[in-house]
N, CA and C atoms as a LAMMPS dump frame, in Angstrom:
ITEM: TIMESTEP
0
ITEM: NUMBER OF ATOMS
447
ITEM: BOX BOUNDS ff ff ff
-5.0000000000000000e+02 5.0000000000000000e+02
-5.0000000000000000e+02 5.0000000000000000e+02
-5.0000000000000000e+02 5.0000000000000000e+02
ITEM: ATOMS id mol type element x y z
1 1 1 N 82.652 -15.365 -406.93
2 1 2 C 83.581 -14.732 -406.365
3 1 3 C 84.405 -15.553 -405.864
4 2 1 N 84.303 -16.697 -405.375
5 2 2 C 85.478 -18.104 -405.183
6 2 3 C 86.389 -18.126 -406.533
7 3 1 N 85.618 -18.277 -407.793
8 3 2 C 86.62 -18.939 -408.871
9 3 3 C 86.833 -17.56 -409.339
10 4 1 N 86.876 -16.442 -409.488
11 4 2 C 88.045 -15.337 -409.647
12 4 3 C 88.984 -15.209 -408.483
13 5 1 N 88.538 -15.652 -407.31
14 5 2 C 89.744 -15.828 -405.91
15 5 3 C 90.862 -16.764 -406.686
16 6 1 N 90.086 -18.047 -406.591
17 6 2 C 91.099 -19.146 -407.084
18 6 3 C 91.927 -18.701 -408.435
19 7 1 N 91.354 -18.525 -409.568
20 7 2 C 92.074 -18.039 -410.816
21 7 3 C 92.986 -16.981 -410.457
22 8 1 N 92.923 -16.045 -409.664
23 8 2 C 93.929 -15 -409.415
24 8 3 C 94.925 -15.336 -408.742
25 9 1 N 94.83 -16.264 -407.635
26 9 2 C 95.713 -16.71 -406.611
27 9 3 C 96.367 -17.389 -407.629
28 10 1 N 96.061 -18.907 -407.992
29 10 2 C 96.543 -19.553 -408.902
30 10 3 C 97.211 -19.46 -410.079
31 11 1 N 97.516 -17.993 -410.738
32 11 2 C 98.181 -17.029 -411.059
33 11 3 C 99.004 -16.866 -411.097
34 12 1 N 98.601 -16.545 -409.954
35 12 2 C 100.493 -15.251 -409.176
36 12 3 C 101.344 -16.657 -408.458
37 13 1 N 100.78 -17.29 -407.875
38 13 2 C 101.595 -18.802 -407.451
39 13 3 C 102.153 -19.253 -408.891
40 14 1 N 101.574 -19.743 -409.808
41 14 2 C 101.955 -20.678 -410.745
42 14 3 C 103.686 -19.126 -411.306
43 15 1 N 102.909 -18.044 -411.475
44 15 2 C 103.412 -16.965 -412.312
45 15 3 C 105.194 -17.452 -411.438
46 16 1 N 104.83 -16.793 -410.488
47 16 2 C 106.1 -16.495 -409.133
48 16 3 C 107.305 -17.964 -409.431
49 17 1 N 106.277 -19.208 -409.412
50 17 2 C 107.256 -20.823 -409.411
51 17 3 C 107.534 -20.81 -410.529
52 18 1 N 107.051 -20.381 -411.965
53 18 2 C 107.44 -20.666 -413.39
54 18 3 C 108.5 -19.894 -413.256
55 19 1 N 108.778 -18.617 -412.343
56 19 2 C 109.937 -17.504 -412.512
57 19 3 C 110.866 -18.165 -411.849
58 20 1 N 110.92 -18.704 -410.825
59 20 2 C 111.701 -19.413 -409.81
60 20 3 C 112.537 -20.412 -410.495
61 21 1 N 111.646 -21.295 -411.283
62 21 2 C 112.152 -22.74 -411.429
63 21 3 C 112.815 -22.396 -413.202
64 22 1 N 112.646 -21.754 -413.811
65 22 2 C 112.857 -21.552 -415.59
66 22 3 C 113.565 -20.096 -415.488
67 23 1 N 113.199 -19.365 -415.184
68 23 2 C 114.134 -17.649 -414.632
69 23 3 C 113.634 -17.032 -416.01
70 24 1 N 112.331 -16.815 -416.115
71 24 2 C 111.92 -16.233 -416.806
72 24 3 C 110.183 -16.348 -416.531
73 25 1 N 109.296 -15.163 -417.156
74 25 2 C 108.391 -14.875 -417.059
75 25 3 C 107.569 -15.617 -417.946
76 26 1 N 106.657 -16.214 -417.623
77 26 2 C 106.012 -17.115 -418.57
78 26 3 C 104.365 -16.832 -418.063
79 27 1 N 104.025 -15.753 -418.519
80 27 2 C 102.607 -15.377 -418.115
81 27 3 C 101.437 -16.278 -419.012
82 28 1 N 101.848 -16.907 -420.299
83 28 2 C 100.568 -17.566 -420.99
84 28 3 C 100.604 -18.763 -420.171
85 29 1 N 101.417 -19.193 -419.84
86 29 2 C 101.468 -20.887 -419.26
87 29 3 C 100.814 -20.571 -417.91
88 30 1 N 101.424 -19.634 -417.394
89 30 2 C 100.707 -19.446 -415.762
90 30 3 C 99.093 -19.055 -415.938
91 31 1 N 98.975 -18.768 -416.864
92 31 2 C 96.932 -18.249 -417.374
93 31 3 C 96.863 -19.361 -417.74
94 32 1 N 97.363 -20.371 -418.573
95 32 2 C 96.738 -22.083 -418.692
96 32 3 C 96.635 -22.45 -417.515
97 33 1 N 97.697 -22.589 -416.595
98 33 2 C 97.449 -23.473 -415.15
99 33 3 C 96.483 -22.679 -414.517
100 34 1 N 95.984 -21.585 -414.033
101 34 2 C 94.991 -20.672 -413.767
102 34 3 C 93.871 -21.128 -414.218
103 35 1 N 93.744 -21.22 -415.571
104 35 2 C 92.379 -21.537 -415.437
105 35 3 C 91.932 -22.692 -415.418
106 36 1 N 92.793 -23.882 -415.679
107 36 2 C 92.695 -25.325 -415.534
108 36 3 C 92.469 -25.235 -413.976
109 37 1 N 93.278 -25.025 -413.071
110 37 2 C 92.769 -25.074 -411.794
111 37 3 C 91.757 -24.51 -411.291
112 38 1 N 91.119 -23.22 -412.04
113 38 2 C 89.859 -23.236 -411.556
114 38 3 C 88.708 -23.694 -412.414
115 39 1 N 88.881 -23.999 -413.283
116 39 2 C 88.002 -24.93 -414.124
117 39 3 C 87.805 -26.278 -413.282
118 40 1 N 89.139 -26.519 -412.532
119 40 2 C 88.835 -27.94 -411.845
120 40 3 C 87.775 -27.929 -410.651
121 41 1 N 87.977 -26.423 -409.774
122 41 2 C 87.521 -26.158 -408.424
123 41 3 C 85.938 -25.919 -408.978
124 42 1 N 85.559 -25.224 -409.714
125 42 2 C 84.149 -25.058 -410.299
126 42 3 C 83.228 -26.063 -410.794
127 43 1 N 84.126 -27.298 -411.288
128 43 2 C 83.837 -28.508 -411.837
129 43 3 C 83.328 -29.398 -410.87
130 44 1 N 84.255 -29.109 -409.827
131 44 2 C 83.708 -29.841 -407.907
132 44 3 C 82.783 -29.283 -407.906
133 45 1 N 81.862 -28.607 -407.759
134 45 2 C 80.702 -27.834 -407.39
135 45 3 C 79.332 -28.675 -408.303
136 46 1 N 79.445 -29.145 -409.617
137 46 2 C 78.762 -29.833 -410.483
138 46 3 C 78.067 -30.869 -409.509
139 47 1 N 79.256 -31.689 -408.833
140 47 2 C 78.986 -32.631 -408.636
141 47 3 C 78.769 -32.76 -407.001
142 48 1 N 78.855 -31.957 -406.085
143 48 2 C 78.729 -31.432 -404.421
144 48 3 C 76.942 -30.838 -404.603
145 49 1 N 76.839 -30.18 -405.782
146 49 2 C 75.892 -28.858 -405.705
147 49 3 C 75.016 -29.061 -406.771
148 50 1 N 74.812 -30.656 -407.086
149 50 2 C 73.879 -31.125 -408.125
150 50 3 C 72.837 -30.588 -408.059
151 51 1 N 71.916 -30.651 -407.048
152 51 2 C 70.355 -30.268 -407.098
153 51 3 C 70.527 -28.933 -407.365
154 52 1 N 71.054 -28.044 -406.639
155 52 2 C 70.809 -26.022 -406.589
156 52 3 C 71.284 -26.507 -407.977
157 53 1 N 72.555 -26.572 -408.716
158 53 2 C 72.666 -26.335 -410.196
159 53 3 C 72.3 -26.767 -410.819
160 54 1 N 71.253 -28.121 -410.919
161 54 2 C 70.235 -28.135 -411.648
162 54 3 C 68.969 -27.187 -411.435
163 55 1 N 68.839 -26.483 -410.225
164 55 2 C 67.692 -25.493 -410.255
165 55 3 C 68.341 -24.101 -411.18
166 56 1 N 69.56 -24.155 -411.581
167 56 2 C 69.709 -23.21 -412.241
168 56 3 C 69.43 -23.324 -413.822
169 57 1 N 68.669 -24.303 -414.426
170 57 2 C 68.179 -24.375 -415.883
171 57 3 C 66.734 -24.335 -415.517
172 58 1 N 66.142 -23.64 -416.541
173 58 2 C 64.827 -23.124 -417.004
174 58 3 C 64.079 -24.697 -416.968
175 59 1 N 62.933 -24.786 -416.653
176 59 2 C 61.84 -25.877 -416.619
177 59 3 C 61.466 -26.771 -418.071
178 60 1 N 62.291 -25.623 -419.578
179 60 2 C 62.079 -26.419 -420.424
180 60 3 C 63.189 -27.336 -420.507
181 61 1 N 64.356 -27.212 -420.331
182 61 2 C 65.993 -28.384 -420.312
183 61 3 C 65.583 -29.327 -419.669
184 62 1 N 65.419 -30.57 -420.674
185 62 2 C 65.413 -31.967 -419.511
186 62 3 C 66.798 -32.551 -419.686
187 63 1 N 66.574 -33.666 -418.286
188 63 2 C 67.796 -34.089 -417.738
189 63 3 C 68.562 -32.802 -417.221
190 64 1 N 68.092 -31.973 -416.023
191 64 2 C 68.751 -31.481 -415.331
192 64 3 C 69.917 -31.884 -414.732
193 65 1 N 69.995 -32.625 -414.039
194 65 2 C 70.89 -33.026 -413.25
195 65 3 C 72.111 -34.044 -414.31
196 66 1 N 71.462 -34.533 -415.416
197 66 2 C 72.649 -34.986 -416.513
198 66 3 C 73.192 -33.996 -417.052
199 67 1 N 72.591 -33.03 -417.045
200 67 2 C 73.395 -31.402 -418.024
201 67 3 C 74.039 -30.847 -417.098
202 68 1 N 73.957 -30.849 -415.51
203 68 2 C 75.014 -30.443 -414.665
204 68 3 C 76.106 -31.524 -414.488
205 69 1 N 75.748 -32.678 -414.536
206 69 2 C 76.683 -33.647 -414.796
207 69 3 C 77.949 -33.551 -416.026
208 70 1 N 77.064 -32.966 -416.579
209 70 2 C 77.614 -33.162 -417.921
210 70 3 C 78.84 -31.864 -418.207
211 71 1 N 78.185 -30.647 -417.631
212 71 2 C 79.037 -29.832 -417.959
213 71 3 C 80.149 -29.727 -417.238
214 72 1 N 80.009 -30.763 -415.472
215 72 2 C 81.27 -31.016 -415.229
216 72 3 C 81.865 -31.566 -415.864
217 73 1 N 81.616 -32.728 -416.024
218 73 2 C 82.861 -33.137 -417.401
219 73 3 C 83.912 -32.748 -418.148
220 74 1 N 82.928 -31.429 -418.638
221 74 2 C 83.418 -30.855 -420.195
222 74 3 C 84.342 -30.054 -419.288
223 75 1 N 84.106 -29.295 -418.213
224 75 2 C 84.91 -28.618 -417.072
225 75 3 C 86.551 -28.894 -417.108
226 76 1 N 86.084 -30.317 -416.394
227 76 2 C 87.05 -31.435 -416.537
228 76 3 C 88.438 -31.232 -417.724
229 77 1 N 87.671 -31.726 -418.72
230 77 2 C 88.297 -31.812 -419.945
231 77 3 C 88.758 -31.339 -420.473
232 78 1 N 88.227 -29.211 -420.317
233 78 2 C 88.561 -28.338 -420.759
234 78 3 C 90.308 -28.406 -419.873
235 79 1 N 90.078 -28.261 -418.617
236 79 2 C 91.04 -28.273 -417.828
237 79 3 C 92.321 -29.194 -418.312
238 80 1 N 92.128 -30.049 -418.533
239 80 2 C 92.925 -30.923 -419.322
240 80 3 C 93.276 -30.403 -420.368
241 81 1 N 92.661 -30.162 -421.285
242 81 2 C 93.476 -29.176 -422.786
243 81 3 C 93.959 -28.423 -422.658
244 82 1 N 93.661 -27.626 -421.573
245 82 2 C 94.224 -26.036 -421.204
246 82 3 C 96.15 -26.516 -421.067
247 83 1 N 96.317 -27.879 -420.364
248 83 2 C 97.467 -28.168 -420.042
249 83 3 C 98.318 -28.608 -421.269
250 84 1 N 97.471 -28.989 -422.43
251 84 2 C 98.313 -29.936 -423.016
252 84 3 C 98.57 -29.286 -424.359
253 85 1 N 100.377 -28.864 -424.877
254 85 2 C 99.961 -28.072 -425.896
255 85 3 C 99.484 -28.249 -427.312
256 86 1 N 99.052 -29.181 -427.277
257 86 2 C 98.783 -29.75 -429.021
258 86 3 C 96.989 -29.09 -428.761
259 87 1 N 96.747 -29.167 -427.55
260 87 2 C 95.097 -28.834 -427.603
261 87 3 C 94.791 -27.679 -426.898
262 88 1 N 95.803 -26.892 -426.377
263 88 2 C 95.619 -25.814 -425.635
264 88 3 C 94.642 -24.545 -426.47
265 89 1 N 94.929 -24.521 -427.851
266 89 2 C 94.293 -23.135 -428.515
267 89 3 C 92.824 -24.059 -429.14
268 90 1 N 92.784 -24.911 -429.15
269 90 2 C 91.274 -25.326 -429.877
270 90 3 C 90.362 -25.758 -428.434
271 91 1 N 90.696 -25.575 -427.007
272 91 2 C 90.533 -26.075 -426.304
273 91 3 C 89.804 -24.785 -425.731
274 92 1 N 90.945 -23.61 -425.656
275 92 2 C 90.538 -22.345 -425.525
276 92 3 C 89.244 -21.858 -426.103
277 93 1 N 89.114 -22.144 -427.239
278 93 2 C 88.568 -21.836 -428.589
279 93 3 C 86.829 -22.064 -428.074
280 94 1 N 86.868 -23.439 -427.543
281 94 2 C 85.43 -24.101 -426.904
282 94 3 C 85.332 -23.528 -425.696
283 95 1 N 86.538 -23.243 -424.945
284 95 2 C 86.06 -22.813 -423.497
285 95 3 C 85.212 -21.167 -423.703
286 96 1 N 85.687 -20.559 -424.587
287 96 2 C 84.789 -19.51 -424.912
288 96 3 C 83.521 -19.463 -425.543
289 97 1 N 83.108 -20.444 -426.504
290 97 2 C 82.057 -20.46 -425.947
291 97 3 C 81.134 -21.253 -424.917
292 98 1 N 82.068 -22.398 -424.491
293 98 2 C 81.39 -22.616 -423.376
294 98 3 C 80.964 -21.554 -422.133
295 99 1 N 81.339 -20.427 -421.777
296 99 2 C 81.603 -19.557 -421.015
297 99 3 C 80.245 -18.42 -421.512
298 100 1 N 79.892 -18.353 -423.03
299 100 2 C 78.969 -17.698 -423.471
300 100 3 C 77.511 -18.64 -423.284
301 101 1 N 77.928 -20.039 -423.372
302 101 2 C 76.406 -21.004 -423.543
303 101 3 C 76.175 -20.952 -422.194
304 102 1 N 77.037 -20.513 -421.017
305 102 2 C 76.991 -21.025 -419.679
306 102 3 C 75.923 -19.324 -418.875
307 103 1 N 76.275 -18.327 -419.323
308 103 2 C 75.504 -17.02 -419.281
309 103 3 C 74.41 -16.99 -419.176
310 104 1 N 73.218 -17.733 -419.858
311 104 2 C 71.748 -17.737 -419.338
312 104 3 C 71.497 -18.311 -417.773
313 105 1 N 72.275 -19.159 -417.836
314 105 2 C 71.895 -20.378 -416.443
315 105 3 C 72.188 -19.331 -415.714
316 106 1 N 73.468 -18.819 -415.674
317 106 2 C 73.641 -17.813 -414.501
318 106 3 C 72.79 -16.66 -414.243
319 107 1 N 72.06 -15.664 -415.411
320 107 2 C 70.926 -15.045 -415.415
321 107 3 C 69.703 -15.514 -415.168
322 108 1 N 69.332 -16.436 -415.509
323 108 2 C 68.013 -17.263 -414.761
324 108 3 C 68.18 -17.842 -413.222
325 109 1 N 69.326 -18.054 -412.906
326 109 2 C 69.646 -18.571 -411.493
327 109 3 C 69.317 -16.862 -410.785
328 110 1 N 69.833 -15.901 -411.196
329 110 2 C 69.899 -14.656 -410.396
330 110 3 C 68.717 -14.077 -410.212
331 111 1 N 67.948 -14.285 -411.549
332 111 2 C 66.66 -13.921 -411.521
333 111 3 C 65.304 -14.594 -410.554
334 112 1 N 66.11 -15.768 -410.608
335 112 2 C 64.85 -16.577 -409.726
336 112 3 C 65.778 -16.784 -408.479
337 113 1 N 66.807 -16.413 -407.947
338 113 2 C 67.039 -16.227 -406.456
339 113 3 C 67.491 -17.321 -405.906
340 114 1 N 68.135 -17.978 -407.142
341 114 2 C 68.691 -19.458 -406.667
342 114 3 C 70.124 -19.708 -405.978
343 115 1 N 70.601 -20.285 -404.895
344 115 2 C 71.401 -20.402 -404.289
345 115 3 C 71.935 -21.951 -404.74
346 116 1 N 72.507 -21.396 -405.585
347 116 2 C 73.076 -23.215 -405.754
348 116 3 C 73.766 -24.205 -404.664
349 117 1 N 74.004 -23.683 -403.924
350 117 2 C 74.654 -23.799 -402.775
351 117 3 C 74.049 -24.611 -401.694
352 118 1 N 72.911 -24.072 -401.472
353 118 2 C 72.034 -24.239 -400.583
354 118 3 C 71.137 -25.465 -401.166
355 119 1 N 70.688 -24.943 -402.459
356 119 2 C 69.235 -25.456 -403.284
357 119 3 C 68.236 -25.108 -402.792
358 120 1 N 68.112 -23.369 -402.794
359 120 2 C 67.05 -22.968 -402.096
360 120 3 C 66.923 -21.721 -403.31
361 121 1 N 65.654 -21.154 -402.864
362 121 2 C 65.394 -19.64 -403.627
363 121 3 C 65.425 -18.56 -403.243
364 122 1 N 66.824 -18.541 -402.014
365 122 2 C 66.693 -16.922 -401.375
366 122 3 C 68.485 -16.838 -402.056
367 123 1 N 68.581 -16.796 -402.792
368 123 2 C 70.177 -16.538 -403.468
369 123 3 C 69.73 -14.773 -403.682
370 124 1 N 71.204 -14.323 -403.876
371 124 2 C 71.14 -13.109 -404.19
372 124 3 C 70.573 -12.013 -405.117
373 125 1 N 69.643 -12.689 -405.842
374 125 2 C 68.664 -12.362 -406.953
375 125 3 C 69.552 -11.199 -408.054
376 126 1 N 68.534 -10.759 -408.691
377 126 2 C 69.159 -9.918 -409.819
378 126 3 C 70.565 -8.829 -409.694
379 127 1 N 70.702 -7.911 -408.241
380 127 2 C 71.175 -7.547 -408.157
381 127 3 C 73.369 -8.009 -408.008
382 128 1 N 72.78 -9.173 -408.094
383 128 2 C 74.283 -10.509 -408.385
384 128 3 C 74.815 -10.157 -409.496
385 129 1 N 73.639 -9.925 -410.476
386 129 2 C 74.195 -9.776 -412.239
387 129 3 C 75.307 -8.93 -412.08
388 130 1 N 74.754 -7.935 -411.429
389 130 2 C 76.052 -6.904 -411.492
390 130 3 C 77.463 -7.056 -411.758
391 131 1 N 77.753 -8.434 -410.69
392 131 2 C 79.053 -9.113 -410.706
393 131 3 C 79.191 -10.295 -411.656
394 132 1 N 78.013 -11.071 -411.919
395 132 2 C 78.524 -12.1 -412.351
396 132 3 C 78.592 -11.982 -414.022
397 133 1 N 77.531 -11.112 -414.216
398 133 2 C 77.905 -10.658 -415.948
399 133 3 C 79.502 -10.212 -416.515
400 134 1 N 79.895 -9.123 -415.531
401 134 2 C 81.253 -8.625 -415.518
402 134 3 C 82.47 -10.022 -415.251
403 135 1 N 82.309 -10.885 -414.453
404 135 2 C 82.875 -11.831 -414.391
405 135 3 C 83.043 -12.762 -415.471
406 136 1 N 81.917 -12.909 -415.842
407 136 2 C 81.728 -13.997 -417.146
408 136 3 C 82.556 -13.28 -418.445
409 137 1 N 82.392 -11.977 -418.617
410 137 2 C 83.19 -11.417 -419.626
411 137 3 C 84.776 -11.476 -419.234
412 138 1 N 85.458 -11.22 -417.489
413 138 2 C 86.598 -11.688 -417.605
414 138 3 C 87.433 -12.676 -418.054
415 139 1 N 86.182 -14.029 -417.872
416 139 2 C 86.999 -15.199 -417.693
417 139 3 C 86.991 -15.664 -419.423
418 140 1 N 86.542 -15.062 -420.324
419 140 2 C 86.232 -14.724 -421.724
420 140 3 C 87.687 -14.23 -422.213
421 141 1 N 87.847 -13.328 -422.188
422 141 2 C 89.013 -12.341 -422.12
423 141 3 C 89.674 -12.827 -421.071
424 142 1 N 90.128 -13.623 -420.518
425 142 2 C 91.465 -14.254 -419.635
426 142 3 C 91.861 -15.289 -420.77
427 143 1 N 90.594 -16.045 -421.557
428 143 2 C 91.219 -17.016 -422.005
429 143 3 C 91.676 -16.461 -423.417
430 144 1 N 90.781 -15.255 -424.001
431 144 2 C 91.318 -14.871 -425.51
432 144 3 C 92.732 -14.28 -425.335
433 145 1 N 92.587 -13.34 -424.242
434 145 2 C 93.978 -12.597 -424.59
435 145 3 C 95.526 -13.404 -423.496
436 146 1 N 95.512 -13.877 -422.976
437 146 2 C 96.311 -14.824 -422.185
438 146 3 C 96.767 -16.138 -422.699
439 147 1 N 95.5 -16.344 -423.273
440 147 2 C 95.615 -18.092 -423.803
441 147 3 C 95.784 -18.416 -425.236
442 148 1 N 94.838 -17.337 -425.745
443 148 2 C 94.974 -17.791 -427.292
444 148 3 C 95.655 -16.495 -427.697
445 149 1 N 95.754 -15.584 -427.353
446 149 2 C 96.622 -14.884 -428.18
447 149 3 C 97.61 -13.948 -427.686
């Protein structure tokens, strides 16, 4: 829920500031900036809640904490890429793939009641998927429709 709020609030603020400063509405630039802000917000969690996020990965995944740090760095790089005119299209395509690859970890975490902020197994459980799966699809649609096309 927090990333969605960050995304939508960032979009609204950017949309209004760009209109005020440039004199026209630029929803694509606002969408890129908002997604970059959201990615930076979520990347921070990879470094603050590393242990809990490592719990989101199945047992067969090696180097869990390293993987969490790596995906945090990927999110920071994606945020930067979205802000660069020469890179945002390629970054957007890779970001869609990234969101698709991350969904199984979110499903695993929900099925195992992982609360990554507390690093416990008393999380919301499978009911959370009714929110998380559509949210992940929303992020993919955001990148596809507002940033790429």
